[in-house]
N, C-alpha and C positions, 0 to 999 in steps of 0.2 A: 022374331027371328034373331034379334040381338040378344035376348035373354037366353035362347037356346045355345047360341054361340058362346056366351059367357059361361053358362053352366057346363058346356062341353069342355071348354078350356080349363075351367076350375077342376072338373073331375079328372082330366088328364094330369093336371098339376099335382093333385092329391095322390093319384096312382104312382106317378114318377117319384114324388117325395117319399112315399111310404116304402118304395123299393130301395131308394138310396139310403134311407134311415135304417131299414132292415138289413141291408148289406153291410153298412158300417157297424151295426151292432153285432152281426155275425162275425165280422172280421175281428172286432175287439174281443169277442168271446174265444175265437180260435187262437188269438195271440196269447191269451192268458191260460189256455188249456195246457195241461202237462203234456209236453211233446213226447213222441215215442222214444224208446231207448235206442240210441244210435247204433249199438251193436246189431240189433235186429233190423232197424230201418235201413242200414247201410249194407246188410248182408255179410257182416264180419264173421269170421270163423277162427279156429285156434285161439279162442278167447282165454287169456290168462289173467293174472291179478293186476298186471300193469300194461298189457297190450293185447291187440288182436289183429288179425290180418284182414284187410279190406280188399275185395277184388278190384283190380285196376279199373274196370268199367264203372265202379261206384265211387271211386275216390274223389271225383269232382262233382258228385251229386250234392245238390243243395240240401242242407239239413234245416237250418233256421237262420233268421237275421237277429242280430243284437241291435236293438233300437233304443239308444239313450235319448234323454230329453234334449240334448244339444244338437241332435240331427246327424251325428257322425256315425252313420249306420255301417256296421261291419257284417259281412256274410260269414256263416259257419258252414263249411262243407264237411262231408263225411271224413275225408282225409285218409291217410294210409294206416292208421291204427297204432303206429309206433312213434312217429315224430310230429305229426300235425293233424289237426282237425277234431271233429266231434268225438270220434271213437277213441282217439288218443287221450283227449281231455277226460272223457267219461271213465275210461279204465284206469289210467295212471293217476289221476288227480281226485279220485274218490267222490264222484258225483252220484248222488242218490235221487235228487229231485232237479230235473232239468229246468223247470220254470224258475226255481230259486237261483240256480246257477246262471241262467240268462239274465235275471235281474241283477245279480252281482256283476256280471260282465258289463251290463249297461252302466252301473255305478262306476266301475273302473274307468270306462271311457268318458263318462260325464264328469267325474270328479277327481280322476287321477292325474298325476303329472305326466305329460306327454313328451316323448322324445323320438326323434327319427335317428336310428342308428346308422353306422357307416355302411351297412349293407342295404339300406333303404327300407328296413323293417320298421313299422310303427309300433311303439311300445308305450304302455301306460302302467303306472304304478300308483295304486290307491292305498293310502294309510287312513284308517278310520279311528284308530286308537293306538296308544303306545304298544309297539310290538305286534300289532295286528294289521296285516296288509294283504293285498291281492295284486296280481300282475297279469297283464294280457299282452301278447305279441301278435301282430298281424302282418301279412305280407301280400304278395301278388295273388295268392290263392285264398285270401280272407284270413280268418283267425287261425294262427298256427298253434298256439297254446295259451292256456290260462290256468293259474293255480293260486292257492292261498298260502299263507305263511306256514301252515302245518299240514297241509293236504288232508285235513279232516273234514267230514261232512258238515259239521256244525259251523265251520268257518265260512262256507259258502252262504249260509243263512245270515251270519253276522254281517258279512259284506253286503248282502242284498238289502238288509234292513238298517244299515248304518246311516 
């Protein structure tokens, strides 16, 4: 009777452990997968070279979290497509690979100089080499904007791997 109880407990433990480990592995895989393009994900329209219109009902829709090593997580919402959020950043600041851009943003928060401005916005400025920098501003609605020194695609990669 005791052996059956121990075996039953052990098999329950193995089943629960494999579920937890499998869920953690799936979450880690999802976190590193290339996210969907925010223009599509957020239902933006009138897409131009520097902006797009996001329907009001989607502006506060969650897009992704920026998760730096220091634990200072910032949320990235769809935004309005002109002044703040994922659609604004993607269209105006030349993002071609969101997984790289999110890694850069994590570096900015992790390793950049932090400042709280007079309007209560959180700002980070990360310099990884002379003349090479990236900036991120966040407010009550999460990340407002983020950009690199020259707004070129390669700069996001430089920042991400610095």
